[in-house]
ZALO-188861 format. One record per residue (C-alpha): residue in one letter; z, x, y. Coordinates in steps of 0.02 Angstrom, whole numbers, always signed. Example, Ala and Ser with C-alpha at 12.3 -4.5 7.8 and 13.67 -1.06 7.14 Angstrom:
BEGIN
{res->A, pz->+390, px->+615, py->-225}
{res->S, pz->+357, px->+684, py->-53}
END
This chain:
BEGIN
{res->M, pz->-2495, px->+534, py->-1429}
{res->F, pz->-2675, px->+484, py->-1462}
{res->R, pz->-2800, px->+572, py->-1349}
{res->G, pz->-2980, px->+515, py->-1331}
{res->K, pz->-3134, px->+622, py->-1360}
{res->N, pz->-3167, px->+647, py->-1174}
{res->Y, pz->-2987, px->+703, py->-1142}
{res->K, pz->-2999, px->+830, py->-1283}
{res->E, pz->-3164, px->+897, py->-1216}
{res->S, pz->-3089, px->+916, py->-1042}
{res->E, pz->-2936, px->+1001, py->-1114}
{res->K, pz->-3043, px->+1141, py->-1187}
{res->L, pz->-3088, px->+1199, py->-1011}
{res->I, pz->-2907, px->+1222, py->-958}
{res->D, pz->-2779, px->+1356, py->-1002}
{res->K, pz->-2615, px->+1260, py->-1009}
{res->Q, pz->-2512, px->+1417, py->-982}
{res->A, pz->-2609, px->+1479, py->-831}
{res->L, pz->-2561, px->+1457, py->-648}
{res->Y, pz->-2726, px->+1425, py->-561}
{res->D, pz->-2776, px->+1469, py->-385}
{res->P, pz->-2786, px->+1300, py->-292}
{res->R, pz->-2974, px->+1307, py->-262}
{res->E, pz->-3005, px->+1353, py->-443}
{res->A, pz->-2894, px->+1209, py->-500}
{res->F, pz->-2993, px->+1080, py->-401}
{res->D, pz->-3157, px->+1153, py->-460}
{res->L, pz->-3095, px->+1130, py->-638}
{res->I, pz->-3039, px->+952, py->-601}
{res->C, pz->-3217, px->+909, py->-550}
{res->K, pz->-3298, px->+1000, py->-697}
{res->A, pz->-3179, px->+924, py->-824}
{res->S, pz->-3202, px->+743, py->-767}
{res->R, pz->-3291, px->+641, py->-900}
{res->A, pz->-3241, px->+463, py->-856}
{res->K, pz->-3374, px->+334, py->-814}
{res->F, pz->-3289, px->+295, py->-648}
{res->D, pz->-3239, px->+398, py->-497}
{res->E, pz->-3067, px->+460, py->-548}
{res->T, pz->-2924, px->+477, py->-425}
{res->V, pz->-2853, px->+652, py->-410}
{res->E, pz->-2664, px->+662, py->-393}
{res->L, pz->-2540, px->+799, py->-349}
{res->H, pz->-2368, px->+809, py->-429}
{res->V, pz->-2246, px->+928, py->-345}
{res->K, pz->-2074, px->+961, py->-420}
{res->L, pz->-1949, px->+1023, py->-291}
{res->G, pz->-1789, px->+1123, py->-307}
{res->V, pz->-1686, px->+991, py->-216}
{res->D, pz->-1564, px->+856, py->-270}
{res->S, pz->-1625, px->+686, py->-211}
{res->R, pz->-1451, px->+612, py->-238}
{res->H, pz->-1394, px->+699, py->-79}
{res->A, pz->-1445, px->+625, py->+88}
{res->D, pz->-1468, px->+798, py->+165}
{res->Q, pz->-1593, px->+849, py->+31}
{res->Q, pz->-1716, px->+705, py->+48}
{res->V, pz->-1899, px->+751, py->+72}
{res->R, pz->-2004, px->+613, py->+146}
{res->G, pz->-2141, px->+593, py->+273}
{res->A, pz->-2319, px->+535, py->+305}
{res->I, pz->-2482, px->+625, py->+345}
{res->V, pz->-2664, px->+583, py->+371}
{res->L, pz->-2772, px->+671, py->+242}
{res->P, pz->-2923, px->+751, py->+329}
{res->N, pz->-3044, px->+676, py->+202}
{res->G, pz->-2950, px->+515, py->+166}
{res->T, pz->-2903, px->+456, py->-8}
{res->G, pz->-3068, px->+378, py->-58}
{res->K, pz->-2982, px->+210, py->-75}
{res->T, pz->-2990, px->+63, py->+45}
{res->R, pz->-2809, px->+14, py->+73}
{res->R, pz->-2760, px->-165, py->+111}
{res->V, pz->-2640, px->-174, py->+259}
{res->L, pz->-2513, px->-312, py->+287}
{res->V, pz->-2434, px->-320, py->+461}
{res->F, pz->-2274, px->-411, py->+505}
{res->C, pz->-2277, px->-456, py->+689}
{res->K, pz->-2244, px->-596, py->+812}
{res->P, pz->-2378, px->-735, py->+822}
{res->E, pz->-2444, px->-671, py->+988}
{res->R, pz->-2490, px->-503, py->+909}
{res->E, pz->-2575, px->-567, py->+751}
{res->E, pz->-2750, px->-565, py->+827}
{res->E, pz->-2722, px->-387, py->+892}
{res->A, pz->-2672, px->-331, py->+717}
{res->K, pz->-2823, px->-411, py->+635}
{res->A, pz->-2940, px->-340, py->+767}
{res->A, pz->-2869, px->-167, py->+729}
{res->G, pz->-2912, px->-188, py->+544}
{res->A, pz->-2761, px->-272, py->+465}
{res->D, pz->-2804, px->-373, py->+312}
{res->F, pz->-2656, px->-489, py->+335}
{res->A, pz->-2543, px->-523, py->+484}
{res->G, pz->-2398, px->-643, py->+504}
{res->G, pz->-2211, px->-664, py->+501}
{res->A, pz->-2093, px->-781, py->+409}
{res->D, pz->-2243, px->-865, py->+325}
{res->L, pz->-2291, px->-703, py->+236}
{res->V, pz->-2109, px->-666, py->+193}
{res->Q, pz->-2100, px->-835, py->+107}
{res->K, pz->-2266, px->-809, py->+18}
{res->I, pz->-2203, px->-644, py->-56}
{res->Q, pz->-2036, px->-722, py->-105}
{res->T, pz->-2102, px->-882, py->-183}
{res->E, pz->-2272, px->-831, py->-251}
{res->N, pz->-2236, px->-650, py->-300}
{res->W, pz->-2386, px->-605, py->-192}
{res->F, pz->-2428, px->-421, py->-177}
{res->D, pz->-2614, px->-412, py->-134}
{res->F, pz->-2585, px->-268, py->-13}
{res->D, pz->-2559, px->-80, py->-20}
{res->V, pz->-2468, px->-39, py->+143}
{res->V, pz->-2345, px->-138, py->+249}
{res->I, pz->-2328, px->-107, py->+437}
{res->A, pz->-2201, px->-197, py->+546}
{res->T, pz->-2159, px->-204, py->+731}
{res->P, pz->-1976, px->-159, py->+765}
{res->D, pz->-1934, px->-337, py->+821}
{res->M, pz->-1983, px->-402, py->+647}
{res->M, pz->-1870, px->-292, py->+543}
{res->G, pz->-1731, px->-422, py->+541}
{res->T, pz->-1853, px->-539, py->+453}
{res->V, pz->-1935, px->-406, py->+344}
{res->G, pz->-1764, px->-343, py->+288}
{res->R, pz->-1749, px->-495, py->+175}
{res->L, pz->-1886, px->-419, py->+68}
{res->G, pz->-1797, px->-252, py->+41}
{res->K, pz->-1759, px->-287, py->-142}
{res->V, pz->-1940, px->-325, py->-185}
{res->L, pz->-2034, px->-208, py->-68}
{res->G, pz->-1915, px->-59, py->-89}
{res->P, pz->-1941, px->-27, py->-275}
{res->K, pz->-2130, px->-35, py->-249}
{res->G, pz->-2123, px->+93, py->-108}
{res->L, pz->-2189, px->-37, py->+15}
{res->M, pz->-2041, px->-58, py->+132}
{res->P, pz->-2089, px->-9, py->+310}
{res->S, pz->-1991, px->+135, py->+386}
{res->P, pz->-1991, px->+225, py->+553}
{res->K, pz->-1999, px->+394, py->+465}
{res->A, pz->-2163, px->+347, py->+381}
{res->G, pz->-2231, px->+278, py->+544}
{res->T, pz->-2243, px->+103, py->+472}
{res->V, pz->-2113, px->+27, py->+589}
{res->T, pz->-2195, px->+44, py->+759}
{res->P, pz->-2243, px->-55, py->+914}
{res->N, pz->-2413, px->+33, py->+913}
{res->L, pz->-2503, px->-73, py->+783}
{res->T, pz->-2679, px->-14, py->+826}
{res->Q, pz->-2638, px->+170, py->+796}
{res->A, pz->-2536, px->+137, py->+639}
{res->I, pz->-2672, px->+30, py->+559}
{res->A, pz->-2808, px->+155, py->+606}
{res->E, pz->-2710, px->+299, py->+526}
{res->V, pz->-2685, px->+203, py->+363}
{res->K, pz->-2870, px->+158, py->+356}
{res->A, pz->-2915, px->+340, py->+391}
{res->G, pz->-2816, px->+402, py->+241}
{res->K, pz->-2633, px->+411, py->+291}
{res->I, pz->-2517, px->+431, py->+141}
{res->E, pz->-2330, px->+433, py->+124}
{res->Y, pz->-2245, px->+566, py->+18}
{res->R, pz->-2068, px->+548, py->-46}
{res->L, pz->-1958, px->+611, py->-188}
{res->D, pz->-1931, px->+506, py->-342}
{res->K, pz->-1768, px->+510, py->-441}
{res->T, pz->-1826, px->+663, py->-540}
{res->N, pz->-1858, px->+762, py->-378}
{res->I, pz->-2047, px->+750, py->-395}
{res->I, pz->-2172, px->+697, py->-262}
{res->H, pz->-2325, px->+605, py->-329}
{res->C, pz->-2474, px->+580, py->-211}
{res->P, pz->-2659, px->+538, py->-223}
{res->I, pz->-2764, px->+668, py->-133}
{res->G, pz->-2940, px->+600, py->-158}
{res->K, pz->-3074, px->+565, py->-287}
{res->V, pz->-3168, px->+679, py->-407}
{res->S, pz->-3327, px->+640, py->-308}
{res->F, pz->-3252, px->+728, py->-156}
{res->G, pz->-3288, px->+896, py->-236}
{res->M, pz->-3182, px->+1054, py->-233}
{res->D, pz->-3185, px->+1090, py->-45}
{res->K, pz->-3128, px->+918, py->+15}
{res->L, pz->-2995, px->+905, py->-120}
{res->Y, pz->-2930, px->+1076, py->-70}
{res->E, pz->-2923, px->+1026, py->+115}
{res->N, pz->-2822, px->+871, py->+71}
{res->Y, pz->-2708, px->+972, py->-44}
{res->E, pz->-2679, px->+1104, py->+91}
{res->T, pz->-2630, px->+970, py->+217}
{res->L, pz->-2508, px->+887, py->+98}
{res->I, pz->-2427, px->+1045, py->+29}
{res->T, pz->-2407, px->+1115, py->+206}
{res->A, pz->-2317, px->+955, py->+258}
{res->I, pz->-2202, px->+964, py->+106}
{res->I, pz->-2159, px->+1146, py->+144}
{res->K, pz->-2121, px->+1105, py->+326}
{res->A, pz->-2009, px->+962, py->+269}
{res->R, pz->-1896, px->+1079, py->+170}
{res->P, pz->-1715, px->+1024, py->+197}
{res->A, pz->-1600, px->+1153, py->+276}
{res->A, pz->-1474, px->+1121, py->+136}
{res->T, pz->-1596, px->+1179, py->+1}
{res->K, pz->-1557, px->+1344, py->-84}
{res->G, pz->-1663, px->+1447, py->-203}
{res->Q, pz->-1843, px->+1410, py->-253}
{res->Y, pz->-1909, px->+1258, py->-159}
{res->I, pz->-2071, px->+1221, py->-252}
{res->K, pz->-2030, px->+1226, py->-437}
{res->S, pz->-2201, px->+1172, py->-500}
{res->C, pz->-2363, px->+1097, py->-437}
{res->V, pz->-2485, px->+1006, py->-551}
{res->T, pz->-2647, px->+915, py->-514}
{res->A, pz->-2733, px->+791, py->-629}
{res->S, pz->-2870, px->+662, py->-623}
{res->T, pz->-2842, px->+484, py->-686}
{res->M, pz->-2903, px->+519, py->-862}
{res->G, pz->-2891, px->+708, py->-868}
{res->P, pz->-2761, px->+838, py->-918}
{res->G, pz->-2642, px->+918, py->-794}
{res->I, pz->-2686, px->+1085, py->-713}
{res->K, pz->-2546, px->+1197, py->-649}
{res->I, pz->-2570, px->+1265, py->-473}
{res->N, pz->-2497, px->+1423, py->-400}
{res->A, pz->-2434, px->+1338, py->-242}
{res->Q, pz->-2372, px->+1504, py->-171}
{res->K, pz->-2554, px->+1557, py->-147}
{res->Q, pz->-2604, px->+1407, py->-46}
{res->L, pz->-2572, px->+1473, py->+128}
END
């Protein structure tokens, strides 16, 4: 694979075999960043579970203390009488069957998070096949199916993220921007990894966190010793 000059320069700062203390890892992320834009920092956590089994699913949502550094566009599915309430709370789009049709006919996805009131799920359910694969389908577990629109929208705007296993038993989540600096990235990491540990399924045996890697958009991965985080 071709690697650019900046990537190779960043790579020189990192020992690929080392397991770094979390704070040291995020300090390195910031020092190694050479892109001309504010890179997103992501966390990739491989778990010792089998996502094919319902009793070994790991999924939830948390508000990162320092946000994600990204303004997220919120679409709300609600009854007509609650559309103004949703928009006043910060929703970028609010509607019902009209928005369902727009997504179905125009392949419209100019939003990052979908929130729905419980009485709209019969309508929203028709979008399962298009929203599901994109990780956009509202769910009670993620707090995105709720009658409390004001609180749900505020949490998303404040930096609420959803974490969930993919088919390879890895959780991928953004935890901020390089410009946050080491301390804020560490605080966000600590919040996320603590939530993942608390969400450990009772059916899981053996080592729960198999590996933990952080990387910026354009930078190399840095292995974290997740056992040292708390």
